[in-house]
LUMPASE-881143 format. One record per residue (C-alpha): x, y, z; chain. Coordinates in nm, 2 decimals. Example, Ala and Ser with C-alpha at 12.3 -4.5 7.8 and 13.67 -1.06 7.14 Angstrom:
px:1.23, py:-0.45, pz:0.78, cadena:A
px:1.37, py:-0.11, pz:0.71, cadena:A
This chain:
px:0.00, py:0.00, pz:0.00, cadena:A
px:0.16, py:0.32, pz:-0.12, cadena:A
px:0.11, py:0.66, pz:0.04, cadena:A
px:0.15, py:1.02, pz:-0.08, cadena:A
px:0.10, py:1.34, pz:0.11, cadena:A
px:-0.06, py:1.65, pz:-0.04, cadena:A
px:0.04, py:1.94, pz:0.19, cadena:A
px:0.01, py:1.89, pz:0.56, cadena:A
px:-0.35, py:1.78, pz:0.59, cadena:A
px:-0.43, py:1.54, pz:0.30, cadena:A
px:-0.30, py:1.19, pz:0.26, cadena:A
px:-0.36, py:0.95, pz:-0.03, cadena:A
px:-0.33, py:0.58, pz:0.02, cadena:A
px:-0.33, py:0.33, pz:-0.27, cadena:A
px:-0.51, py:0.00, pz:-0.24, cadena:A
px:-0.45, py:-0.14, pz:-0.59, cadena:A
px:-0.69, py:0.04, pz:-0.82, cadena:A
px:-0.86, py:0.21, pz:-0.52, cadena:A
px:-0.73, py:0.54, pz:-0.40, cadena:A
px:-0.81, py:0.65, pz:-0.05, cadena:A
px:-0.81, py:1.03, pz:0.00, cadena:A
px:-0.78, py:1.09, pz:0.37, cadena:A
px:-0.88, py:1.41, pz:0.54, cadena:A
px:-0.60, py:1.44, pz:0.79, cadena:A
px:-0.63, py:1.75, pz:1.01, cadena:A
px:-0.73, py:1.58, pz:1.33, cadena:A
px:-0.65, py:1.86, pz:1.57, cadena:A
px:-0.92, py:2.07, pz:1.40, cadena:A
px:-1.17, py:1.79, pz:1.33, cadena:A
px:-1.08, py:1.83, pz:0.97, cadena:A
px:-1.21, py:2.18, pz:0.94, cadena:A
px:-1.12, py:2.30, pz:0.59, cadena:A
px:-0.87, py:2.58, pz:0.60, cadena:A
px:-0.73, py:2.75, pz:0.29, cadena:A
px:-0.43, py:2.53, pz:0.29, cadena:A
px:-0.63, py:2.21, pz:0.33, cadena:A
px:-0.87, py:2.32, pz:0.05, cadena:A
px:-0.57, py:2.36, pz:-0.18, cadena:A
px:-0.45, py:2.01, pz:-0.09, cadena:A
px:-0.78, py:1.85, pz:-0.15, cadena:A
px:-0.80, py:2.01, pz:-0.49, cadena:A
px:-0.44, py:1.91, pz:-0.57, cadena:A
px:-0.50, py:1.55, pz:-0.47, cadena:A
px:-0.82, py:1.53, pz:-0.68, cadena:A
px:-0.64, py:1.67, pz:-0.98, cadena:A
px:-0.36, py:1.41, pz:-0.95, cadena:A
px:-0.61, py:1.12, pz:-0.89, cadena:A
px:-0.83, py:1.23, pz:-1.18, cadena:A
px:-0.54, py:1.22, pz:-1.42, cadena:A
px:-0.41, py:0.88, pz:-1.30, cadena:A
px:-0.55, py:0.61, pz:-1.53, cadena:A
px:-0.46, py:0.34, pz:-1.27, cadena:A
px:-0.72, py:0.48, pz:-1.03, cadena:A
px:-1.07, py:0.33, pz:-1.08, cadena:A
px:-1.24, py:0.44, pz:-0.75, cadena:A
px:-1.17, py:0.71, pz:-0.49, cadena:A
px:-1.28, py:0.67, pz:-0.13, cadena:A
px:-1.29, py:0.98, pz:0.09, cadena:A
px:-1.21, py:0.91, pz:0.45, cadena:A
px:-1.11, py:1.08, pz:0.78, cadena:A
px:-0.83, py:1.02, pz:1.02, cadena:A
px:-1.03, py:1.17, pz:1.31, cadena:A
px:-1.21, py:0.93, pz:1.54, cadena:A
px:-1.51, py:1.15, pz:1.60, cadena:A
px:-1.56, py:1.35, pz:1.28, cadena:A
px:-1.55, py:1.32, pz:0.91, cadena:A
px:-1.52, py:1.69, pz:0.86, cadena:A
px:-1.69, py:1.98, pz:1.05, cadena:A
px:-1.68, py:2.22, pz:0.75, cadena:A
px:-1.51, py:2.54, pz:0.69, cadena:A
px:-1.24, py:2.66, pz:0.93, cadena:A
px:-1.44, py:2.94, pz:1.10, cadena:A
px:-1.15, py:3.02, pz:1.33, cadena:A
px:-0.94, py:3.11, pz:1.03, cadena:A
px:-1.23, py:3.30, pz:0.87, cadena:A
px:-1.28, py:3.50, pz:1.19, cadena:A
px:-0.96, py:3.69, pz:1.10, cadena:A
px:-1.05, py:3.75, pz:0.74, cadena:A
px:-1.13, py:4.08, pz:0.59, cadena:A
px:-1.38, py:4.10, pz:0.31, cadena:A
px:-1.10, py:4.10, pz:0.06, cadena:A
px:-0.95, py:3.79, pz:0.22, cadena:A
px:-1.28, py:3.61, pz:0.19, cadena:A
px:-1.31, py:3.71, pz:-0.18, cadena:A
px:-0.95, py:3.58, pz:-0.24, cadena:A
px:-1.02, py:3.25, pz:-0.06, cadena:A
px:-1.35, py:3.18, pz:-0.24, cadena:A
px:-1.21, py:3.02, pz:-0.56, cadena:A
px:-0.96, py:2.81, pz:-0.34, cadena:A
px:-1.25, py:2.68, pz:-0.13, cadena:A
px:-1.46, py:2.61, pz:-0.44, cadena:A
px:-1.17, py:2.42, pz:-0.59, cadena:A
px:-1.18, py:2.16, pz:-0.31, cadena:A
px:-1.55, py:2.08, pz:-0.36, cadena:A
px:-1.54, py:2.08, pz:-0.73, cadena:A
px:-1.22, py:1.87, pz:-0.72, cadena:A
px:-1.42, py:1.59, pz:-0.55, cadena:A
px:-1.73, py:1.65, pz:-0.76, cadena:A
px:-1.55, py:1.64, pz:-1.09, cadena:A
px:-1.34, py:1.33, pz:-1.03, cadena:A
px:-1.40, py:1.11, pz:-1.34, cadena:A
px:-1.42, py:0.79, pz:-1.15, cadena:A
px:-1.67, py:0.66, pz:-0.90, cadena:A
px:-1.63, py:0.82, pz:-0.55, cadena:A
px:-1.75, py:0.69, pz:-0.21, cadena:A
px:-1.75, py:0.89, pz:0.11, cadena:A
px:-1.69, py:0.70, pz:0.44, cadena:A
px:-1.86, py:0.90, pz:0.71, cadena:A
px:-1.86, py:0.88, pz:1.09, cadena:A
px:-1.92, py:1.14, pz:1.35, cadena:A
px:-1.98, py:1.49, pz:1.24, cadena:A
px:-2.01, py:1.57, pz:0.87, cadena:A
px:-2.14, py:1.93, pz:0.89, cadena:A
px:-2.15, py:2.22, pz:0.65, cadena:A
px:-1.86, py:2.19, pz:0.40, cadena:A
px:-1.78, py:1.85, pz:0.55, cadena:A
px:-2.12, py:1.72, pz:0.44, cadena:A
px:-2.08, py:1.89, pz:0.11, cadena:A
px:-1.76, py:1.70, pz:0.05, cadena:A
px:-1.96, py:1.38, pz:0.11, cadena:A
px:-2.25, py:1.50, pz:-0.11, cadena:A
px:-2.00, py:1.56, pz:-0.39, cadena:A
px:-1.93, py:1.18, pz:-0.39, cadena:A
px:-2.14, py:0.93, pz:-0.58, cadena:A
px:-2.22, py:0.72, pz:-0.28, cadena:A
px:-2.21, py:0.78, pz:0.10, cadena:A
px:-2.14, py:0.50, pz:0.35, cadena:A
px:-2.21, py:0.61, pz:0.71, cadena:A
px:-2.18, py:0.44, pz:1.04, cadena:A
px:-2.41, py:0.47, pz:1.34, cadena:A
px:-2.23, py:0.77, pz:1.49, cadena:A
px:-2.28, py:0.99, pz:1.18, cadena:A
px:-2.44, py:1.33, pz:1.23, cadena:A
px:-2.49, py:1.53, pz:0.91, cadena:A
px:-2.63, py:1.87, pz:0.82, cadena:A
px:-2.59, py:2.20, pz:0.65, cadena:A
px:-2.60, py:2.46, pz:0.93, cadena:A
px:-2.47, py:2.76, pz:0.73, cadena:A
px:-2.77, py:2.99, pz:0.77, cadena:A
px:-2.72, py:2.97, pz:1.15, cadena:A
px:-2.39, py:3.16, pz:1.11, cadena:A
px:-2.51, py:3.41, pz:0.84, cadena:A
px:-2.41, py:3.24, pz:0.52, cadena:A
px:-2.54, py:2.97, pz:0.29, cadena:A
px:-2.40, py:2.63, pz:0.18, cadena:A
px:-2.13, py:2.73, pz:-0.06, cadena:A
px:-1.97, py:2.39, pz:-0.15, cadena:A
px:-2.26, py:2.27, pz:-0.37, cadena:A
px:-2.51, py:2.20, pz:-0.09, cadena:A
px:-2.80, py:2.39, pz:-0.23, cadena:A
px:-2.77, py:2.20, pz:-0.56, cadena:A
px:-2.65, py:1.86, pz:-0.45, cadena:A
px:-2.89, py:1.81, pz:-0.15, cadena:A
px:-3.22, py:1.85, pz:-0.35, cadena:A
px:-3.08, py:1.61, pz:-0.61, cadena:A
px:-3.07, py:1.35, pz:-0.34, cadena:A
px:-3.38, py:1.42, pz:-0.13, cadena:A
px:-3.60, py:1.66, pz:-0.34, cadena:A
px:-3.65, py:2.03, pz:-0.32, cadena:A
px:-3.89, py:2.05, pz:-0.02, cadena:A
px:-3.69, py:1.82, pz:0.20, cadena:A
px:-3.37, py:2.00, pz:0.11, cadena:A
px:-3.53, py:2.34, pz:0.19, cadena:A
px:-3.64, py:2.21, pz:0.53, cadena:A
px:-3.29, py:2.09, pz:0.62, cadena:A
px:-3.11, py:2.40, pz:0.49, cadena:A
px:-3.36, py:2.65, pz:0.63, cadena:A
px:-3.37, py:2.49, pz:0.98, cadena:A
px:-2.99, py:2.43, pz:0.99, cadena:A
px:-3.07, py:2.11, pz:1.19, cadena:A
px:-2.84, py:1.82, pz:1.25, cadena:A
px:-2.95, py:1.48, pz:1.14, cadena:A
px:-2.84, py:1.16, pz:1.31, cadena:A
px:-2.75, py:0.84, pz:1.13, cadena:A
px:-3.08, py:0.65, pz:1.14, cadena:A
px:-3.28, py:0.94, pz:1.01, cadena:A
px:-3.01, py:1.03, pz:0.76, cadena:A
px:-3.04, py:0.68, pz:0.61, cadena:A
px:-3.42, py:0.70, pz:0.61, cadena:A
px:-3.42, py:1.03, pz:0.43, cadena:A
px:-3.17, py:0.92, pz:0.18, cadena:A
px:-2.90, py:1.16, pz:0.30, cadena:A
px:-2.66, py:0.86, pz:0.31, cadena:A
px:-2.68, py:0.55, pz:0.10, cadena:A
px:-2.56, py:0.27, pz:0.33, cadena:A
px:-2.57, py:0.26, pz:0.71, cadena:A
px:-2.32, py:0.03, pz:0.87, cadena:A
px:-2.22, py:-0.07, pz:1.23, cadena:A
px:-2.02, py:0.18, pz:1.43, cadena:A
px:-1.66, py:0.20, pz:1.33, cadena:A
px:-1.71, py:0.01, pz:1.00, cadena:A
px:-1.77, py:0.30, pz:0.76, cadena:A
px:-1.41, py:0.30, pz:0.62, cadena:A
px:-1.39, py:-0.08, pz:0.60, cadena:A
px:-1.73, py:-0.11, pz:0.42, cadena:A
px:-1.66, py:0.18, pz:0.19, cadena:A
px:-1.32, py:0.03, pz:0.08, cadena:A
px:-1.49, py:-0.31, pz:0.04, cadena:A
px:-1.75, py:-0.16, pz:-0.19, cadena:A
px:-1.48, py:0.03, pz:-0.38, cadena:A
px:-1.29, py:-0.29, pz:-0.43, cadena:A
px:-1.59, py:-0.46, pz:-0.59, cadena:A
px:-1.65, py:-0.16, pz:-0.81, cadena:A
px:-1.28, py:-0.14, pz:-0.91, cadena:A
px:-1.30, py:-0.50, pz:-1.04, cadena:A
px:-1.51, py:-0.37, pz:-1.34, cadena:A
px:-1.39, py:-0.20, pz:-1.66, cadena:A
px:-1.22, py:0.13, pz:-1.60, cadena:A
px:-1.34, py:0.26, pz:-1.93, cadena:A
px:-1.69, py:0.15, pz:-1.85, cadena:A
px:-1.68, py:0.30, pz:-1.50, cadena:A
px:-1.58, py:0.64, pz:-1.63, cadena:A
px:-1.84, py:0.64, pz:-1.91, cadena:A
px:-2.11, py:0.52, pz:-1.68, cadena:A
px:-2.03, py:0.80, pz:-1.43, cadena:A
px:-2.03, py:1.06, pz:-1.71, cadena:A
px:-2.37, py:0.94, pz:-1.84, cadena:A
px:-2.52, py:0.95, pz:-1.49, cadena:A
px:-2.38, py:1.30, pz:-1.41, cadena:A
px:-2.44, py:1.47, pz:-1.74, cadena:A
px:-2.79, py:1.31, pz:-1.79, cadena:A
px:-2.92, py:1.40, pz:-1.45, cadena:A
px:-3.20, py:1.66, pz:-1.47, cadena:A
px:-3.24, py:1.65, pz:-1.85, cadena:A
px:-3.56, py:1.54, pz:-2.01, cadena:A
px:-3.57, py:1.18, pz:-2.12, cadena:A
px:-3.49, py:1.24, pz:-2.48, cadena:A
px:-3.19, py:1.45, pz:-2.40, cadena:A
px:-3.07, py:1.21, pz:-2.13, cadena:A
px:-3.08, py:0.92, pz:-2.38, cadena:A
px:-2.86, py:1.11, pz:-2.61, cadena:A
px:-2.61, py:1.16, pz:-2.33, cadena:A
px:-2.63, py:0.79, pz:-2.27, cadena:A
px:-2.58, py:0.71, pz:-2.63, cadena:A
px:-2.27, py:0.93, pz:-2.65, cadena:A
px:-2.13, py:0.75, pz:-2.35, cadena:A
px:-2.21, py:0.41, pz:-2.50, cadena:A
px:-2.03, py:0.50, pz:-2.82, cadena:A
px:-1.72, py:0.60, pz:-2.62, cadena:A
px:-1.69, py:0.24, pz:-2.48, cadena:A
px:-1.85, py:0.02, pz:-2.75, cadena:A
px:-1.54, py:0.00, pz:-2.96, cadena:A
px:-1.29, py:0.00, pz:-2.68, cadena:A
px:-1.04, py:-0.27, pz:-2.59, cadena:A
px:-1.21, py:-0.31, pz:-2.26, cadena:A
px:-1.54, py:-0.40, pz:-2.43, cadena:A
px:-1.36, py:-0.66, pz:-2.64, cadena:A
px:-1.19, py:-0.81, pz:-2.34, cadena:A
px:-1.51, py:-0.81, pz:-2.14, cadena:A
px:-1.70, py:-1.01, pz:-2.40, cadena:A
px:-1.41, py:-1.25, pz:-2.45, cadena:A
px:-1.37, py:-1.31, pz:-2.08, cadena:A
px:-1.74, py:-1.37, pz:-2.04, cadena:A
px:-1.74, py:-1.63, pz:-2.32, cadena:A
px:-1.42, py:-1.79, pz:-2.20, cadena:A
px:-1.55, py:-1.80, pz:-1.84, cadena:A
px:-1.25, py:-1.62, pz:-1.69, cadena:A
px:-1.18, py:-1.30, pz:-1.50, cadena:A
px:-1.13, py:-1.00, pz:-1.74, cadena:A
px:-0.78, py:-0.85, pz:-1.76, cadena:A
px:-0.89, py:-0.49, pz:-1.84, cadena:A
px:-0.66, py:-0.30, pz:-2.08, cadena:A
px:-0.81, py:0.02, pz:-1.96, cadena:A
px:-0.84, py:0.17, pz:-2.31, cadena:A
């Protein structure tokens, strides 16, 4: 298992074709500072360009928190000009996760609040353990979700439910979060990382070309009318139909063996 550090607060571990992006600022419960935001964006850029990576799992090194959101202690010292300068840096962290071209899974335990929950929402799937507490409390401190929350949450739970959660700024515990669809898989306490990596391993066994194309079709087609969505799907299908992965997949099926994906 190889490791690579991006700045002080982000660590990437390699598990074969699965990359684990670890939020590693435990003294601040992974509050996202300017430096940490840059590191998240940098790690995502590197992982997105690495054709050996088939799945990314977002985890935390803190025992009681996934990520508590923006570093408000840092922001307390900001002038308005400082906040303007930091905005594209902060956005880069969230869009870095959101725009990863491979499937992404968040492993959530403890607090995932504000920008922390937005990092999880930026992933394709969220695995949470029984200690998870999620929410978007930004209006309680005079701002709004700025890492994609107002757009990603209604895509998960519908406009009215998202409005209630954002307007009330309330925290949602694990069982209710699962019932509302705020997380996708609820697991026993302490098993979020293990289960997320296990799921990632199963996903990574599939065609890397197929995985990227399927994600592209899912993301680009969401929200379009059916006719337009089917055109997006057709374009994604054409991008894989004549690939070496498709040829290998068909051959392996007929020969009753495990595919050896060329990744092209």
